[in-house]
DOZA-874094 format. One record per residue: residue in one letter; x, y, z of N, C-alpha, C, O in turn. Coordinates in steps of 0.1 Angstrom, whole numbers, padded with zeros to 4 digits, always signed. Each point is the difference from the previous one (the first is absolute). Example, Ala and Ser with C-alpha at 12.3 -4.5 7.8 and 13.67 -1.06 7.14 Angstrom:
BEGIN
a+0132-0057+0078-0009+0012+0000+0009+0012+0000+0010+0000+0007/s-0014+0011-0014+0009+0011+0000-0008+0011+0008+0005+0011+0001/
END
This chain:
BEGIN
m+0087-0195-0319+0012-0008+0000+0008+0003-0012+0013-0001+0000/s-0019+0004-0012+0008+0003-0012+0009+0012+0001+0009+0001-0008/q-0012+0008+0018+0008+0012+0001+0012-0002+0010+0008+0009+0001/i-0008-0020+0007+0011-0002+0009+0012-0005-0007-0001-0009-0009/k+0012+0015+0012+0013-0004-0006+0010-0003+0011-0001+0004+0011/t+0012-0011-0015+0011-0002+0009+0008+0012+0003+0000+0009-0009/g+0006-0008+0020+0009+0012+0003-0002+0004+0014-0005-0007+0009/k+0009+0020-0006-0001+0005+0014-0007+0013+0000+0001+0008-0010/f-0009-0005+0021-0006+0013+0001-0001+0003+0015+0000-0008+0009/s-0001+0021-0006-0001+0005+0014-0013+0007+0002-0006+0005-0009/i+0002-0004+0022-0012+0007+0004+0004+0012+0007+0006-0001+0011/d-0011+0013-0016+0005+0013+0006-0004+0001+0015+0008+0005+0008/e-0020-0010-0005-0004+0002+0014+0007-0009+0010+0000+0003+0012/l+0007-0013-0017+0007-0009+0009+0015+0002-0002+0006-0002-0011/e+0001+0005+0022+0015+0002-0001+0007-0013+0000-0004-0010+0006/n+0015+0009-0015+0009-0011+0000-0008-0013-0004+0004-0011+0005/v-0014+0012-0013-0007-0012-0004+0001-0001-0015-0003+0009-0008/q+0008-0020+0003+0001-0003-0014-0006-0014-0003+0003-0009+0007/i-0012+0009-0017-0007-0013-0003+0006-0005-0013+0002+0007-0010/t+0002-0020+0010+0006-0006-0012-0009-0011-0005-0005-0008+0007/i+0002+0009-0020-0008-0011-0007+0010-0007-0009+0004+0005-0010/g-0002-0018+0014+0010-0008-0007-0006-0006-0013+0007-0001-0010/s-0019-0004+0011-0006-0007-0011-0015+0002+0001-0006+0002+0011/v-0001-0004-0023-0014+0002+0000-0006-0013-0007+0005-0004-0010/v-0015-0001+0016-0007-0012-0006-0006+0004-0014-0007+0010-0001/g+0010-0018-0009-0005+0003-0013+0009+0011-0007-0004+0005-0011/a+0016-0002+0016+0008+0010-0006+0004-0004-0014+0001+0009-0009/l+0002-0021+0006+0004-0005-0013-0011+0003-0010+0003+0006-0011/e-0015-0009+0014-0011+0003-0009-0002+0015-0002-0003+0004-0012/q+0005+0004+0023-0002+0014-0002+0011+0006-0009-0003+0009-0008/e+0015-0014+0010+0011+0005-0009-0002-0004-0014+0002+0009-0009/m-0007-0021+0006-0003-0003-0014-0011+0009-0006+0001+0004-0011/d-0011-0001+0019-0011+0008-0005+0005+0014-0002-0004+0006-0010/s+0012+0000+0019+0005+0013-0001+0009+0002-0012+0000+0011-0007/e+0008-0021+0004+0010+0001-0011-0006-0006-0013+0007+0000-0011/e-0019-0005+0011-0007-0006-0011+0009-0011-0006+0001-0001-0013/l+0005-0007+0021+0008-0011-0005-0009-0013-0001-0008-0002+0009/d+0011-0006-0019-0007-0013-0001+0007-0009+0010+0012-0001+0001/i-0021-0007+0005+0005-0010+0009-0006-0014-0003-0012+0000-0004/g+0020-0010+0004-0005-0013-0004-0009-0006+0010-0004+0006+0010/p-0001-0018-0013-0010-0007+0008+0005-0005+0013-0008-0003+0009/s+0021+0002-0007+0006-0006+0012+0012+0007+0005+0011-0006+0000/p-0012+0019+0005+0011+0006+0006+0004-0007+0013-0009-0004+0008/c+0021+0003-0005+0005-0008+0012-0007-0013+0001-0007-0003+0010/p+0009-0006-0020-0007-0013+0000+0004-0009+0012+0011+0000+0004/g-0021-0007+0000+0003-0010+0011+0003-0014-0007+0002+0000-0012/i-0001-0010+0020+0004-0013-0005-0009-0005-0011+0005-0007-0009/k-0018+0009+0011-0010-0006-0009-0003+0008-0012-0006-0005-0010/d+0010+0018+0010-0005+0009-0010+0005-0003-0014-0007+0003-0010/l+0019-0008+0008+0005-0003-0013+0002-0015-0002+0007-0005-0008/r-0015-0003+0017+0001-0015+0000-0003-0006-0014+0006-0009-0005/n-0017+0014-0001-0004-0006-0013+0010+0003-0011+0002-0009-0008/w+0004+0021+0009+0011+0003-0010+0012-0009+0003+0006-0005-0010/d-0003+0003+0022+0011-0010+0004-0003-0013-0006+0009-0007-0006/f-0021+0002+0007-0003-0013-0005+0001-0001-0015+0005-0010-0005/n-0008+0021-0002+0002+0000-0014+0015-0001-0004+0004-0008-0009/l+0004+0015+0016+0014-0001-0002+0006-0013+0003+0008-0006-0007/l-0012+0000+0018+0005-0013+0005-0005-0011-0009+0007-0011-0001/s-0018+0012-0005-0005-0010-0010+0008+0000-0013+0001-0010-0007/r+0004+0022+0004+0008+0002-0012+0015-0003+0002+0006-0006-0009/y-0001+0010+0020+0014-0001+0003+0002-0008+0013-0002+0005+0011/e+0004-0018-0012+0001-0009+0011+0013+0002+0008+0011+0001-0006/p-0012+0001+0019+0012+0002+0008+0009-0012+0000-0004-0011-0001/v+0017+0014+0002+0010-0010+0001+0007+0001+0013+0005+0011+0003/y-0004-0021+0005+0006+0001+0013+0014-0007+0001+0002-0010-0007/t+0007+0016+0014+0012-0006+0003-0002-0011+0011-0010+0001+0007/p+0018-0011-0007-0002-0011+0010+0000+0006+0015+0008+0008+0004/v-0018-0013+0004-0001+0004+0014-0001-0013+0008-0002-0011-0006/c+0003+0012+0019-0001-0011+0009-0014-0006-0001-0010+0007-0001/d+0010-0021+0001-0013-0006-0002-0006-0003+0014-0009-0009+0001/q+0013+0015+0009-0006-0001+0013-0005+0014+0005+0005+0010-0003/c-0016-0011+0011-0005+0013+0005+0002+0000+0015-0004-0010+0007/c+0010+0020-0002+0003+0001+0015-0007+0013+0006+0006+0006+0009/y-0017-0003-0014-0007+0013+0004-0007-0001+0013-0002+0011+0006/c-0001-0023-0001-0007+0000+0013+0004-0012+0008+0009-0008-0004/t-0014+0007+0016+0004-0011+0009-0005-0013-0003+0003-0010+0007/f-0012+0009-0016-0005-0013-0005+0011-0007-0009+0000-0012-0001/g+0009+0020-0004+0010-0005-0009+0013-0004+0007+0000-0001+0012/k+0010-0002-0020+0001+0003-0014-0008-0011-0008+0000-0012+0003/c-0006+0017-0015-0008-0009-0008+0007-0003-0013+0005+0010-0007/d-0004-0022+0003+0005-0004-0013-0010+0001-0011-0011-0006+0001/l+0013+0015-0011-0010+0003-0010+0004-0007-0013-0007+0002-0011/s+0018-0010+0010+0004-0006-0012-0010-0011-0004-0008-0005+0008/k+0008+0001-0021-0008-0011-0005-0015+0002+0002-0007-0009+0004/n+0003+0022-0006-0014+0003+0001-0006-0001+0014-0012-0002+0001/k+0020+0002+0009-0005-0001+0014-0004+0014+0005+0004+0010-0006/e-0013-0010+0015-0005+0013+0006+0005+0002+0014+0004-0010+0007/g-0003+0022-0003+0004+0003+0014-0011-0002+0010-0011-0003-0004/a+0014+0005+0017-0010-0002+0010-0012+0010-0002-0011-0003+0004/c+0014+0015-0010-0010+0010-0002-0008-0002-0013-0009+0008-0003/g+0014-0017-0005-0006-0003-0013+0007+0007-0012-0005-0002-0011/i+0016+0009+0014+0006+0006-0011+0008-0010-0009+0006-0009+0006/d-0005+0012-0019+0007-0009-0009+0013+0007-0005+0002+0012+0003/m+0006-0019-0011+0013+0005-0004-0002+0013-0009+0008+0009+0002/s-0017-0009-0011-0002+0011-0009-0004+0013+0008+0006+0011-0002/s-0015-0012+0012-0003+0011+0008+0011+0004+0009+0002+0012+0002/h+0005-0021+0003+0012+0003+0009+0011+0007-0008+0005+0010+0005/q-0003-0014-0017+0010+0007-0008-0004+0014-0003+0008+0009+0001/a-0021-0007-0004-0005+0013-0003+0001+0009+0012+0003+0012-0001/r-0006-0018+0013+0001+0008+0012+0014+0004+0003+0003+0011+0005/e+0006-0020-0007+0015+0003+0002+0004+0011-0009+0007+0009+0004/f-0012-0009-0016+0004+0011-0010-0006+0013+0005+0006+0010-0001/l-0019-0010+0006-0006+0012+0005+0008+0006+0012+0002+0012+0001/l+0002-0021+0007+0008+0004+0012+0013+0007-0005+0004+0011+0006/r+0003-0016-0016+0012+0007-0005-0004+0014-0006+0008+0009+0002/v-0019-0008-0009-0005+0013-0005-0002+0009+0011+0004+0012-0001/i-0011-0016+0012-0003+0009+0011+0012+0005+0007+0001+0011+0003/t+0009-0020+0000+0012+0004+0007+0008+0010-0008+0005+0009+0005/g-0005-0011-0019+0007+0010-0008-0007+0013+0000+0007+0010+0001/a-0020-0010-0002-0008+0012+0000+0001+0007+0013+0001+0013+0001/a-0001-0020+0010+0001+0006+0013+0014+0006+0002+0001+0011+0006/a+0009-0017-0011+0014+0005+0001+0001+0014-0007+0005+0009+0005/h-0011-0009-0017+0000+0012-0008-0008+0011+0006+0005+0012+0001/s-0017-0015+0004-0009+0010+0005+0005+0005+0014-0002+0012+0003/a+0008-0021+0005+0005+0004+0013+0012+0009-0002+0002+0010+0007/h+0006-0012-0018+0011+0009-0004-0006+0013-0003+0005+0011+0004/g-0016-0011-0012-0006+0013-0004-0006+0007+0013+0001+0012+0000/r-0007-0019+0009-0005+0006+0012+0011+0007+0008-0001+0011+0005/h+0012-0018-0003+0011+0005+0008+0006+0013-0007+0002+0010+0006/l+0000-0011-0020+0005+0011-0007-0009+0012+0000+0004+0011+0001/l-0017-0014-0002-0010+0011-0001+0000+0007+0014-0001+0012+0000/h+0001-0020+0011+0000+0007+0013+0012+0009+0001-0001+0011+0005/y+0013-0016-0009+0012+0007+0001+0000+0013-0008+0003+0011+0005/l-0008-0012-0017+0000+0012-0009-0011+0010+0004+0002+0012-0001/i-0013-0017+0006-0011+0010+0005+0005+0007+0012-0002+0012+0001/e+0009-0019+0008+0005+0006+0012+0011+0011-0004+0001+0010+0007/k+0007-0013-0017+0010+0009-0004-0004+0012-0009+0004+0011+0002/y-0013-0014-0011-0004+0010-0010-0015+0005+0001-0004+0010-0006/g-0004-0017+0014-0014+0003+0002-0009-0006-0010+0004-0004-0011/p-0017+0002+0015-0009-0008-0009-0004+0008-0012-0004-0006-0010/d+0007+0019+0010-0004+0009-0012+0011+0001-0010-0001+0007-0010/h+0012-0015+0012+0011+0001-0010-0005-0006-0013-0006-0011-0001/p+0007+0019-0010-0006-0005-0013+0006-0012-0006+0012-0002+0001/i-0020-0006-0008+0006-0011-0008+0006+0006-0012-0006+0007-0008/d+0018-0011+0005+0008+0005-0012+0008-0011-0006+0010-0004+0006/v-0015-0002-0017+0007-0011-0006+0005+0005-0014+0003-0009-0008/g-0003+0022+0006+0005+0005-0013-0011+0004-0009-0011+0003+0004/a+0015-0001-0017-0009+0005-0010-0010-0010-0005+0001-0006-0011/s-0011+0004+0020-0011-0010-0004-0013+0004+0007+0000+0004+0011/n-0011-0004-0019-0013+0003+0006-0005-0012+0008-0009+0001+0008/l+0015-0013-0010-0005-0012+0007+0011-0003+0010+0009-0007-0003/k-0012+0011+0015+0010-0001+0011+0000-0014+0006+0011-0005+0004/t-0022+0000-0002-0002-0013+0007-0009-0010-0008-0011-0002+0004/p+0016-0003-0015-0009-0008-0009-0006-0012+0007-0012-0003-0002/i+0019-0004+0010-0005-0013+0006-0010+0004+0011-0011-0006+0000/i+0014+0016+0008-0009+0004+0011-0013+0005-0006-0011-0004+0004/q+0011+0012-0015-0012+0005-0006-0008-0012-0007-0012+0000+0001/l+0019-0009-0007-0007-0011-0007-0007-0009+0010-0012-0004-0002/v+0018+0001+0014-0005-0010+0009-0010+0007+0010-0010-0006+0003/t+0013+0018+0002-0008+0005+0010-0009+0012-0004-0010+0003+0006/g+0013+0003-0018-0008+0011-0004+0005+0013+0006-0005+0011-0003/m+0015-0011+0012+0005+0012+0007+0010+0007-0009+0006-0006-0009/k-0005+0019+0011+0010+0008-0008+0008+0008+0011-0003+0012+0001/p+0013-0018+0005+0007+0007+0010+0008+0011-0005+0006-0001-0011/e-0005+0012+0018+0008+0012-0004+0011+0003+0010+0010+0006-0004/t-0011-0011+0016+0010+0002+0010+0004-0014+0006-0007-0010-0002/i+0019+0010+0009+0004-0013+0006-0010-0004+0011-0001-0012+0003/g-0006+0021+0003-0010-0003+0010-0011-0008-0006-0006-0008+0006/d+0002+0012-0019-0011-0007-0006+0004-0015-0003-0009-0008-0001/l+0022+0004+0001+0003-0013-0003-0004-0010+0012+0000-0012-0002/q-0002+0018+0013-0004-0008+0012-0013-0008-0003-0002-0011+0005/k-0007+0017-0012-0013-0006-0003+0002-0013-0008-0006-0010+0003/a+0015+0011-0013+0002-0011-0009+0007-0011+0009-0003-0012-0002/l+0012+0016+0010+0007-0010+0008-0009-0007+0011+0001-0012+0002/e-0010+0020+0003-0010-0006+0009-0009-0011-0007-0003-0010+0006/y+0000+0013-0018-0008-0010-0008+0009-0013-0002-0006-0011+0002/v+0018+0013-0005+0009-0012-0002+0001-0008+0013-0001-0012+0000/e+0003+0019+0011+0001-0007+0013-0013-0007+0004+0001-0011+0006/e-0012+0017-0009-0013-0007+0003-0001-0013-0008-0004-0010+0005/q+0007+0011-0018-0001-0012-0008+0010-0011+0004-0003-0012-0001/l+0015+0016+0005+0009-0010+0004-0005-0008+0012+0002-0012+0001/t-0008+0019+0009-0006-0006+0011-0011-0010-0004+0000-0012+0005/q-0008+0016-0014-0011-0009-0005+0006-0012-0007-0005-0012+0002/l+0015+0014-0010+0006-0012-0007+0007-0009+0009-0001-0012-0001/l+0008+0017+0011+0007-0008+0010-0010-0009+0007+0004-0011+0004/a-0015+0016-0001-0010-0007+0007-0005-0013-0007-0003-0010+0006/t+0004+0011-0019-0005-0012-0008+0011-0011+0000-0004-0012-0004/i+0016+0014+0009+0010-0010+0001-0002-0009+0012+0003-0012-0001/q-0010+0017+0011-0002-0007+0012-0008-0014-0003-0008+0000-0009/v+0012-0010+0017-0007-0013-0001-0015+0002+0002-0004+0007+0009/g-0004-0013-0017-0015+0001+0002-0006+0011-0008-0011+0004+0001/q+0019+0002-0010-0005+0011-0009-0001-0005-0014-0007-0011-0002/e+0012+0018-0008-0002-0004-0014+0005-0014-0003+0010-0005+0006/g-0017-0002-0015+0004-0014-0003+0001-0003-0015+0004-0011-0004/a-0006+0021-0005+0000-0002-0014+0013+0006-0006+0003+0012+0002/a+0004-0020-0010+0012+0005-0006-0002+0012-0009+0008+0009+0000/l-0019-0009-0007-0003+0011-0010-0002+0013+0008+0004+0011-0005/d-0011-0011+0016-0002+0012+0008+0013+0004+0007+0003+0012+0001/f+0006-0021+0003+0013+0004+0005+0008+0007-0011+0006+0010+0003/e-0007-0014-0015+0007+0006-0011-0006+0014-0004+0008+0009-0003/s-0021-0008+0004-0006+0013-0001+0005+0010+0010+0002+0011-0003/k-0002-0016+0015+0005+0009+0011+0015+0003-0002+0004+0011+0004/a+0003-0020-0009+0014+0003-0003+0001+0012-0011+0009+0008+0001/l-0017-0008-0011+0000+0011-0009-0004+0013+0006+0006+0010-0003/h-0015-0011+0013-0004+0012+0007+0012+0005+0008+0002+0012+0001/g+0005-0021+0006+0012+0003+0007+0010+0007-0008+0007+0009+0004/g-0005-0014-0016+0010+0006-0009-0004+0014-0004+0009+0008-0002/m-0022-0006+0000-0004+0013-0004+0002+0010+0011+0005+0011-0003/i-0009-0014+0015+0002+0010+0011+0015+0001+0003+0004+0011+0005/d+0004-0021-0008+0015+0002+0002+0005+0011-0009+0008+0008+0005/h-0013-0007-0017+0005+0011-0009-0005+0014+0005+0007+0009-0001/v-0018-0009+0008-0004+0013+0006+0009+0004+0011+0005+0011+0001/g-0001-0021+0008+0009+0003+0010+0014+0004-0005+0006+0009+0006/m-0002-0015-0016+0014+0003-0006-0001+0014-0006+0010+0008+0001/e-0021-0004-0007+0000+0013-0006-0001+0011+0011+0007+0010-0002/v-0013-0013+0013+0000+0010+0011+0014+0002+0004+0004+0012+0002/s+0004-0022+0000+0014+0001+0004+0008+0008-0009+0007+0009+0004/d-0008-0012-0017+0010+0006-0009-0005+0015-0003+0009+0008-0002/v-0022-0006+0001-0004+0014-0003+0003+0009+0012+0005+0011-0002/a-0006-0016+0014+0004+0008+0012+0015+0003+0000+0003+0012+0003/q+0005-0021-0006+0014+0002+0001+0005+0009-0012+0009+0008+0001/i-0015-0010-0013+0004+0008-0011-0004+0014+0003+0008+0010-0004/s-0019-0007+0010-0005+0013+0003+0008+0007+0010+0001+0013+0000/c+0004-0020+0010+0007+0006+0011+0015+0000+0001+0007+0008+0006/l-0001-0018-0013+0014-0003+0002+0009+0003-0012+0011-0005-0002/g-0017+0014-0007+0008+0005-0011+0004-0010-0010+0010+0001-0007/m-0017-0012+0006+0003-0010-0010-0003+0004-0014-0009+0008-0002/p+0015-0014-0008-0002+0004-0014-0015-0002-0004-0007-0009+0005/k+0002+0019-0013-0014+0000-0004-0001-0001-0015-0004+0009-0007/a+0009-0020+0001+0000-0002-0014+0007+0011-0007-0004+0005-0011/e+0016-0001+0016+0007+0011-0005+0011-0005-0009+0006-0011+0001/e-0002+0020-0011+0011-0003-0008+0013+0001+0007+0001+0007+0010/n+0009-0014-0014+0014+0000+0005+0000-0003+0015+0009+0005+0007/t-0017-0014-0003+0000-0006+0014+0013-0008+0001+0003-0008-0009/g+0004+0010+0020+0013-0006+0002-0001-0015+0002-0011-0006+0003/y+0022-0001-0006+0000-0015+0002+0008-0003+0013+0008+0008+0005/a-0011-0020+0001+0006-0004+0012+0011-0011-0004-0002-0008-0010/e+0013+0008+0017+0010-0010-0002-0005-0013+0005-0007-0001+0011/l+0010-0010-0018-0007-0013+0004+0011-0011+0001+0010-0001-0008/g-0012-0008+0018+0009-0011+0002+0009+0001+0011+0004+0011+0005/m+0001-0023+0000+0010+0000+0011+0013+0007-0003+0007+0005+0008/g-0003-0005-0021+0012+0005-0004+0001+0015+0000+0011+0006+0000/c-0022+0001+0002+0000+0015+0000+0003+0005+0014+0001+0012+0001/i+0000-0020+0009+0002+0004+0014+0016+0001+0002+0007-0009-0003/d-0003+0021+0008+0014+0002+0004+0002-0005+0014-0004+0006+0010/s+0010-0018-0009+0002-0007+0013+0010+0007+0009+0001-0003+0012/e+0006+0013-0017+0009+0008+0008-0007+0010+0009+0006+0005+0009/k-0018-0001-0013-0007+0010+0008-0010-0007+0010-0003-0011-0002/p+0000+0019+0013-0010-0005+0009-0013-0002-0008-0004+0008-0009/m-0003-0020+0011-0012-0003-0008-0012-0003+0009+0000-0008+0009/v-0011+0015-0013-0013-0002+0007-0008-0008-0010-0003+0004-0011/l-0002-0016+0015-0008-0009-0008-0015+0001+0005-0002-0003+0012/t-0007+0006-0021-0014+0000+0004-0007-0012-0007+0003-0003-0012/i-0012-0003+0019-0008-0011-0006-0014+0001+0003-0004+0003+0011/g-0005-0004-0021-0014+0000+0003-0008+0006-0012+0003-0001-0011/h-0014+0008+0016-0010+0004-0010-0005+0014+0003-0006+0006-0009/n+0009+0000+0021-0006+0012+0004+0011+0011+0002+0008-0001+0008/v-0009+0011-0017+0011+0009-0001+0000+0011+0011+0009+0008+0001/s-0020-0007+0007-0002+0012+0008+0011+0001+0011+0005+0011+0002/a+0000-0022+0004+0010+0002+0010+0014+0003-0007+0008+0007+0005/v-0006-0012-0017+0013+0002-0007+0002+0014-0004+0011+0005-0001/t-0022+0002-0002+0001+0014-0004+0007+0009+0010+0007+0009-0003/h-0008-0013+0016+0007+0007+0011+0015-0002-0001+0008+0009+0002/i-0004-0021-0006+0014-0003-0002+0005+0008-0012+0011+0006+0001/m-0018-0006-0011+0004+0008-0012+0001+0015+0002+0009+0006-0005/d-0019-0001+0013+0000+0014+0003+0013+0003+0008+0006+0011-0002/y-0003-0019+0012+0012+0002+0008+0013+0000-0008+0008+0009+0002/i-0007-0018-0011+0012-0001-0009+0001+0012-0008+0010+0006-0002/g-0022-0001-0004+0000+0012-0008+0003+0012+0007+0008+0009-0004/d-0014-0007+0016+0001+0012+0008+0015+0002+0005+0004+0011+0002/h+0003-0022+0000+0013+0000+0005+0011-0002-0010+0012-0001+0003/g-0016+0002-0016+0009-0001-0011+0008-0013+0000+0012+0000-0004/l-0018-0011+0007+0007-0013+0001-0003-0009-0012+0004-0012+0000/e-0009+0017-0011-0004-0008-0011+0013-0008-0006-0002-0011-0004/d+0013+0018+0004+0012-0007-0005+0008-0007+0011+0010-0007-0003/e-0015+0007+0015+0007-0006+0011-0006-0013+0005+0007-0009+0005/v-0020+0007-0007-0007-0011+0004-0008-0007-0011-0006+0007-0009/e+0007-0020+0008-0007-0008-0010-0014-0004+0006-0001-0005+0011/l-0009+0008-0019-0014-0003+0004-0006-0009-0011-0001+0005-0011/g-0002-0017+0014-0006-0009-0010-0011-0008+0007-0001-0002+0012/g-0007-0004-0021-0012-0007+0005-0003-0013-0008+0005-0002-0011/l-0012-0007+0018-0005-0012-0006-0015+0000-0001-0006+0004+0010/c+0001-0008-0021-0015-0001-0002-0006+0014-0002+0007+0009-0004/c-0020-0008+0007-0008+0012-0004+0005+0013+0006-0001+0010-0007/t+0005-0010+0019+0005+0012+0006+0011+0006-0008+0001+0012-0001/s+0008-0020-0004+0011+0005-0008-0005+0008-0012+0006+0010-0004/i-0016-0015-0002-0005+0007-0012-0006+0014+0004+0002+0010-0007/d-0010-0010+0017-0006+0012+0005+0010+0010+0005-0002+0012-0001/m+0013-0017+0007+0011+0009+0004+0006+0007-0012+0003+0012+0001/s-0002-0019-0012+0005+0007-0012-0009+0010-0006+0004+0009-0008/r-0017-0010+0012-0010+0010-0005-0001+0012+0009-0005+0010-0005/y+0009-0012+0017-0003+0011+0010+0009+0012-0002+0012-0001-0004/k-0018+0013+0006+0008+0012-0001-0004+0008+0012-0012+0003+0003/s+0022+0001+0006-0003+0006+0012-0005+0014-0001+0001+0006-0011/e-0007+0000+0021-0004+0013+0000+0011+0010-0002-0002+0011-0005/g+0014-0015+0009+0012+0008-0002+0006-0001-0014+0010+0005-0004/a-0018-0012-0005+0004-0002-0014+0013-0008-0002+0007+0002-0010/h-0004-0010+0020+0012-0009-0002-0004-0011-0010-0010-0007+0003/d+0018+0005-0013-0002-0011-0009+0004-0013+0007+0011-0001+0006/s-0019-0010-0008+0003-0013+0006+0012-0006-0007+0001+0000-0012/k+0008-0005+0020+0012-0008-0005-0001-0014+0005+0010-0007+0000/s-0022+0003+0004-0002-0014+0005+0001-0010-0012-0002+0004-0011/k+0005-0016+0015+0002-0010-0011-0009-0012+0003-0003-0004+0011/v-0001-0002-0022-0008-0012+0000+0008-0013-0001+0006-0002-0010/i-0005-0005+0021+0009-0012+0000-0006-0012-0006+0006-0007-0008/g-0019+0005+0010-0007-0012-0006-0012-0003+0008-0005+0007+0008/p-0001-0019-0012-0012-0005+0006+0002-0008+0013+0012-0001+0005/i-0022-0005+0000+0001-0008+0013+0010-0012-0002+0006-0004+0010/a-0005-0001-0022+0009-0011-0003+0015+0003+0003+0008-0009+0002/k-0005+0022-0002+0014+0005+0002+0003+0003+0015+0011+0003+0003/e-0021-0003+0005+0002+0004+0014+0010-0007+0007+0010+0006+0006/l-0011-0020-0005+0010-0008+0007+0014+0002-0005+0010+0001+0007/k-0009-0001-0020+0013+0001-0007+0007+0014+0004+0012+0000+0003/f-0020+0010-0003+0006+0014+0002+0003+0001+0015+0011+0006+0003/i-0019-0010+0006+0003+0001+0014+0012-0008+0003+0009+0005+0008/r-0008-0017-0013+0012-0009+0003+0013+0005-0007+0011-0004+0004/s-0013+0014-0013+0012+0006-0006+0008+0008+0010+0012+0003-0002/g-0019+0001+0013+0006+0009+0010+0001+0014-0004+0006+0008+0008/v-0011-0004-0019+0001+0014-0004-0009+0010+0008+0005+0011+0004/p-0017-0014+0000-0008+0009+0008+0006+0002+0013+0005-0009+0007/d-0006+0022-0002+0004+0003+0014-0012+0001+0009+0001-0003+0012/v-0012+0007-0018-0013+0001+0008-0011-0005-0009+0000+0003-0012/i-0009-0011+0017-0012-0005-0007-0013+0006+0005-0002-0001+0013/v-0006+0007-0021-0012+0006+0004-0012-0007-0007+0000+0000-0012/v-0009-0006+0020-0011-0007-0006-0013+0007+0003-0001+0007+0010/d-0009-0008-0020-0013+0006+0003-0010-0011-0001-0002-0007+0010/e-0005+0005-0021-0010-0010-0001+0000-0007-0014+0003+0007-0010/q-0007-0019+0010-0001-0008-0013+0013-0003-0006+0010+0008+0001/c-0009-0019-0008+0012-0003-0008+0013-0002+0008+0011+0001-0005/v-0013-0003+0018+0012-0001+0009+0001-0015+0005-0010-0006+0005/r+0021+0000-0006+0002-0013+0004-0001-0002+0016+0003+0010+0007/a-0008-0021-0003-0002-0002+0014+0013-0002+0008+0000+0002+0012/d+0011-0004-0019+0012-0003+0007+0010+0012-0001+0012-0002+0002/v-0017+0014-0006+0009+0011-0001+0008+0003+0013+0012+0002+0000/l-0019-0002+0011+0006+0003+0013+0010-0010+0003+0011+0003+0005/r-0014-0016-0007+0009-0011+0003+0013+0001-0008+0011-0002+0005/e-0013+0005-0018+0011+0001-0009+0009+0012+0004+0012-0001-0001/a-0019+0012+0004+0008+0012+0004+0008-0002+0012+0011+0006+0002/k-0017-0013+0008+0008-0003+0012+0013-0007-0002+0010+0003+0006/e-0010-0012-0016+0012-0007-0003+0011+0009-0004+0012-0003+0002/l-0015+0014-0009+0010+0009-0005+0000+0013+0008+0007+0010-0004/h-0014-0010+0016+0000+0012+0009-0005+0013-0007+0006+0011+0002/m-0016-0013-0010-0006+0012-0007-0012+0004+0009-0009-0008+0003/p+0008+0021+0000-0012+0005+0007-0012-0001-0009+0001+0003-0012/v-0013-0006+0017-0012-0001-0007-0010+0010+0007-0002-0001+0012/i-0004+0010-0021-0010+0009+0005-0014-0004-0006-0001+0000-0012/a-0008-0003+0021-0014-0004-0005-0009+0013+0001-0001+0005+0011/t-0004+0000-0022-0007+0012+0000-0015-0001-0001-0007+0010+0000/n+0002-0022-0001-0015-0002-0002-0005-0011+0009+0007-0010+0002/e-0019+0012+0003-0005-0010+0010-0003-0013-0006-0003-0010+0007/k+0002+0008-0020-0003-0013-0006+0012-0009+0000-0001-0012-0001/i+0013+0017+0003+0012-0008+0001+0008+0006+0012+0006+0011-0001/m-0006-0018+0013+0007+0005+0011+0011-0010+0006+0008+0004+0008/y-0008-0016-0013+0010-0010+0003+0003-0002+0015+0011-0005+0003/g-0021+0008+0005+0002-0002+0014+0009+0010+0007+0005-0002+0011/l-0001+0013-0018+0009+0010+0005-0007+0009+0010-0012+0002-0001/r+0020+0003+0010-0005+0010+0010-0003+0013-0007+0008+0005-0008/d-0019+0002+0012-0003+0013-0006+0009+0010+0006-0001+0003+0012/r+0009+0003-0020+0009+0011+0004-0003+0013-0007+0009+0009-0001/s-0021-0007-0003-0004+0012-0007+0003+0013+0008+0004+0010-0006/d-0007-0011+0019+0002+0012+0008+0013+0001+0008+0002+0009+0008/d+0007-0018-0011+0013+0000+0007+0009+0010-0006-0001+0004-0012/d+0011+0000+0019+0010+0010-0005+0008-0007-0011+0005-0011+0002/v-0002+0019-0012+0007-0005-0012+0014-0005+0004+0005-0011-0004/e+0002+0019+0012+0014-0003+0004+0000-0013+0008+0009-0008-0001/d-0020+0006+0009-0001-0012+0008-0002-0013-0009+0006-0010+0003/i-0014+0012-0013-0002-0011-0009+0013-0004-0008+0003-0011-0001/v+0003+0021-0004+0012-0002-0008+0012-0006+0008+0007-0009-0005/s-0006+0013+0017+0011-0005+0009-0003-0014+0005+0008-0006+0007/
END
């Protein structure tokens, strides 16, 4: 078993036969042994593996909660009033319910980040292949969070899948504890929230390392350019494409088209929220410098849409208001939904003729 490695090989006696080994049980331990790397006591920790350490932290630093609803509506026995030291039908009290609500917020945030990473990684592996090397610049420590939490040392974007699979497994386990009839102790909900925050950072690092390695983004380089910021930097006299969201993969095609056709000075491209920042970091394979602009955060979305400046709105995932389509309709602005997480009830026209869509 120790001699089996991932990869592909063919058998001479059999024509047109190729065998692929995608993963090997115990591969992480084999890698550590072969490279003589030290590995901690809990690589890829589960929910309980760091629980005692969580308890030490929580005993020293008491969590502070923002006000939440004092009713629980999690099951058909409810809704249950938990105010004034009352318990719900399942026996849960206010402190445990608050901690559970907080854990749910942690999980949804971590799921959004890791699902973004999964979509981005699929796209980049399909485009560049799993053997595309990780390149984050002049650093020997390419993936500090992944190495710290999992013990893995990824060298290619394909290697990042193992770290993401770990995150996805832990998210499923954490989400299961939210269900009625599961965890009942506030302290353990808080420990699980710390676990969720830790794996969230793993998922975020997968996302950023993958896009830095593949999309020409700055790698801690000197003289990195600045992006123009604010609503005032947009020239309202030009046709304007507004992007909103978190996932830059779809927007890169817009940027490539603008660059390939020499339209940088003819079309205004600006974004709201995280996509806008990553747009300003992107450098196309044709070496076109980005002239995209950062308009602002989610708080500016409604104001900028209602200004009437955008001619087309492109949304992907996260940080997008629920009423973007409704607001755009009022001003007859086309909306393009590029990600399955936000589809607004629109008909899928991905395979339709472009001229038919535009007309």
